[in-house]
KOLRO-288916 format. One record per residue: residue in three letters; y, x, z of N, C-alpha, C in turn; residue number from 1. Coordinates in steps of 0.001 Angstrom, whole numbers, plus 500000, padded with zeros to 6 digits. Layout:
N
[fidren 'ALA', [Y, X, Z], [Y, X, Z], [Y, X, Z], NUM]
...
! end
This chain:
85
[fidren 'UNK', [033758, 360023, 027861], [034243, 358959, 028689], [033527, 358947, 030046], 1]
[fidren 'UNK', [032236, 359261, 030042], [031466, 359307, 031277], [032026, 360366, 032206], 2]
[fidren 'UNK', [032447, 361509, 031612], [033036, 362588, 032445], [034342, 362121, 033079], 3]
[fidren 'UNK', [035140, 361410, 032322], [036415, 360912, 032850], [036160, 359929, 033976], 4]
[fidren 'UNK', [035168, 359050, 033804], [034822, 358097, 034863], [034290, 358821, 036086], 5]
[fidren 'UNK', [033483, 359837, 035860], [032933, 360626, 036966], [034053, 361341, 037716], 6]
[fidren 'UNK', [034996, 361923, 036968], [036131, 362610, 037596], [036988, 361626, 038371], 7]
[fidren 'UNK', [037201, 360452, 037811], [037999, 359430, 038491], [037288, 358970, 039758], 8]
[fidren 'UNK', [035988, 358806, 039675], [035211, 358400, 040847], [035280, 359457, 041939], 9]
[fidren 'UNK', [035184, 360737, 041556], [035316, 361829, 042534], [036708, 361815, 043160], 10]
[fidren 'UNK', [037705, 361540, 042366], [039091, 361476, 042877], [039214, 360323, 043875], 11]
[fidren 'UNK', [038627, 359184, 043538], [038682, 358026, 044440], [037974, 358356, 045751], 12]
[fidren 'UNK', [036809, 358982, 045664], [036069, 359367, 046876], [036882, 360353, 047697], 13]
[fidren 'UNK', [037510, 361302, 047043], [038322, 362297, 047742], [039502, 361635, 048453], 14]
[fidren 'UNK', [040176, 360730, 047753], [041306, 360018, 048359], [040819, 359150, 049522], 15]
[fidren 'UNK', [039660, 358511, 049350], [039095, 357678, 050419], [038763, 358519, 051644], 16]
[fidren 'UNK', [038188, 359694, 051428], [037876, 360596, 052546], [039149, 361019, 053267], 17]
[fidren 'UNK', [040184, 361358, 052508], [041458, 361756, 053096], [042064, 360594, 053884], 18]
[fidren 'UNK', [042010, 359400, 053313], [042533, 358210, 054005], [041759, 357953, 055289], 19]
[fidren 'UNK', [040441, 358079, 055235], [039617, 357880, 056435], [039970, 358911, 057500], 20]
[fidren 'UNK', [040211, 360130, 057082], [040609, 361179, 058023], [041945, 360832, 058676], 21]
[fidren 'UNK', [042880, 360337, 057882], [044191, 359943, 058430], [044036, 358779, 059409], 22]
[fidren 'UNK', [043184, 357810, 059065], [042958, 356669, 059946], [042363, 357141, 061268], 23]
[fidren 'UNK', [041404, 358073, 061228], [040824, 358621, 062463], [041896, 359316, 063300], 24]
[fidren 'UNK', [042740, 360100, 062651], [043807, 360797, 063379], [044766, 359805, 064029], 25]
[fidren 'UNK', [045125, 358770, 063280], [046031, 357750, 063822], [045375, 357043, 065004], 26]
[fidren 'UNK', [044091, 356746, 064892], [043361, 356087, 065982], [043325, 356970, 067222], 27]
[fidren 'UNK', [043034, 358246, 067032], [042998, 359180, 068166], [044367, 359284, 068831], 28]
[fidren 'UNK', [045406, 359393, 068024], [046754, 359517, 068584], [047177, 358221, 069267], 29]
[fidren 'UNK', [046789, 357092, 068711], [047102, 355808, 069325], [046417, 355684, 070681], 30]
[fidren 'UNK', [045174, 356105, 070762], [044434, 356073, 072021], [045097, 356988, 073051], 31]
[fidren 'UNK', [045483, 358168, 072616], [046149, 359105, 073525], [047489, 358543, 073981], 32]
[fidren 'UNK', [048228, 357930, 073066], [049515, 357341, 073428], [049328, 356213, 074444], 33]
[fidren 'UNK', [048296, 355405, 074270], [048018, 354331, 075224], [047707, 354910, 076600], 34]
[fidren 'UNK', [046934, 355991, 076629], [046600, 356645, 077905], [047866, 357183, 078575], 35]
[fidren 'UNK', [048713, 357837, 077805], [049961, 358380, 078354], [050849, 357236, 078848], 36]
[fidren 'UNK', [050889, 356137, 078114], [051677, 354974, 078548], [051173, 354439, 079879], 37]
[fidren 'UNK', [049856, 354408, 080067], [049281, 353964, 081344], [049699, 354902, 082477], 38]
[fidren 'UNK', [049682, 356203, 082206], [050083, 357182, 083224], [051557, 356988, 083587], 39]
[fidren 'UNK', [052386, 356806, 082569], [053820, 356605, 082814], [054043, 355329, 083615], 40]
[fidren 'UNK', [053363, 354262, 083242], [053499, 352982, 083955], [053082, 353133, 085412], 41]
[fidren 'UNK', [051986, 353820, 085642], [051519, 354049, 087005], [052535, 354872, 087797], 42]
[fidren 'UNK', [053102, 355889, 087150], [054096, 356731, 087811], [055349, 355935, 088161], 43]
[fidren 'UNK', [055787, 355083, 087246], [056972, 354259, 087505], [056706, 353309, 088670], 44]
[fidren 'UNK', [055521, 352725, 088706], [055156, 351838, 089811], [055171, 352594, 091132], 45]
[fidren 'UNK', [054625, 353804, 091123], [054599, 354634, 092334], [056023, 354994, 092773], 46]
[fidren 'UNK', [056856, 355378, 091829], [058245, 355736, 092146], [059003, 354531, 092700], 47]
[fidren 'UNK', [058766, 353353, 092111], [059404, 352130, 092602], [058986, 351851, 094040], 48]
[fidren 'UNK', [057714, 352055, 094335], [057218, 351856, 095693], [057880, 352838, 096661], 49]
[fidren 'UNK', [057970, 354084, 096247], [058612, 355105, 097090], [060084, 354752, 097314], 50]
[fidren 'UNK', [060756, 354293, 096278], [062171, 353917, 096416], [062326, 352762, 097405], 51]
[fidren 'UNK', [061422, 351794, 097332], [061463, 350675, 098280], [061233, 351137, 099705], 52]
[fidren 'UNK', [060235, 351997, 099887], [059960, 352548, 101220], [061156, 353334, 101742], 53]
[fidren 'UNK', [061771, 354113, 100869], [062937, 354911, 101262], [064085, 354007, 101687], 54]
[fidren 'UNK', [064300, 352917, 100949], [065372, 351978, 101305], [065113, 351369, 102681], 55]
[fidren 'UNK', [063857, 350986, 102945], [063532, 350422, 104260], [063760, 351440, 105373], 56]
[fidren 'UNK', [063317, 352676, 105131], [063495, 353719, 106148], [064969, 354044, 106369], 57]
[fidren 'UNK', [065749, 354019, 105302], [067183, 354276, 105459], [067843, 353162, 106272], 58]
[fidren 'UNK', [067411, 351926, 106064], [067943, 350809, 106828], [067586, 350954, 108308], 59]
[fidren 'UNK', [066333, 351350, 108583], [065919, 351586, 109973], [066707, 352741, 110588], 60]
[fidren 'UNK', [066940, 353790, 109796], [067710, 354933, 110297], [069136, 354509, 110624], 61]
[fidren 'UNK', [069719, 353657, 109781], [071073, 353153, 110038], [071103, 352402, 111361], 62]
[fidren 'UNK', [070110, 351523, 111572], [070045, 350765, 112832], [069908, 351706, 114029], 63]
[fidren 'UNK', [069106, 352746, 113880], [068913, 353714, 114963], [070204, 354468, 115251], 64]
[fidren 'UNK', [070919, 354862, 114204], [072199, 355569, 114392], [073199, 354654, 115100], 65]
[fidren 'UNK', [073228, 353382, 114723], [074132, 352433, 115394], [073760, 352282, 116869], 66]
[fidren 'UNK', [072464, 352237, 117163], [072006, 352130, 118548], [072397, 353376, 119340], 67]
[fidren 'UNK', [072179, 354552, 118755], [072554, 355809, 119429], [074064, 355842, 119665], 68]
[fidren 'UNK', [074829, 355388, 118709], [076288, 355353, 118855], [076686, 354425, 120008], 69]
[fidren 'UNK', [076045, 353272, 120072], [076333, 352322, 121153], [075963, 352914, 122509], 70]
[fidren 'UNK', [074805, 353551, 122581], [074384, 354175, 123843], [075323, 355307, 124241], 71]
[fidren 'UNK', [075786, 356059, 123275], [076726, 357153, 123554], [078022, 356594, 124128], 72]
[fidren 'UNK', [078501, 355494, 123575], [079726, 354873, 124108], [079511, 354380, 125533], 73]
[fidren 'UNK', [078335, 353806, 125789], [078038, 353342, 127153], [077985, 354513, 128132], 74]
[fidren 'UNK', [077381, 355607, 127712], [077304, 356799, 128569], [078702, 357337, 128834], 75]
[fidren 'UNK', [079520, 357379, 127799], [080903, 357856, 127980], [081661, 356967, 128965], 76]
[fidren 'UNK', [081451, 355663, 128874], [082109, 354749, 129808], [081617, 354980, 131242], 77]
[fidren 'UNK', [080310, 355209, 131385], [079767, 355490, 132722], [080313, 356798, 133286], 78]
[fidren 'UNK', [080418, 357812, 132431], [080973, 359099, 132879], [082411, 358908, 133332], 79]
[fidren 'UNK', [083186, 358147, 132581], [084591, 357893, 132988], [084651, 357136, 134308], 80]
[fidren 'UNK', [083748, 356171, 134457], [083713, 355406, 135714], [083365, 356325, 136880], 81]
[fidren 'UNK', [082416, 357226, 136691], [082029, 358163, 137757], [083149, 359157, 138060], 82]
[fidren 'UNK', [083898, 359538, 137064], [085011, 360479, 137297], [086097, 359829, 138142], 83]
[fidren 'UNK', [086324, 358561, 137925], [087374, 357848, 138645], [086944, 357505, 140079], 84]
[fidren 'UNK', [085654, 357515, 140310], [085157, 357125, 141628], [085290, 358215, 142668], 85]
! end
């Protein structure tokens, strides 16, 4: 009976060691996943900032194109006026 108890105790210790190993692996992977999540979050924030900057620059470019178009029309009108003179 003592041998059976000893064998059972060894089995329990072995299972406990295996469980502890699994818990360590899960902890390590959880930590790595948290780190990767932080990197992804930071990247998304950076991309959002770039998208906002791009939208502002596109709006400024639109205004500049409209201004150039207006100036071109004024120049064309002046050229026509000079041709008629």
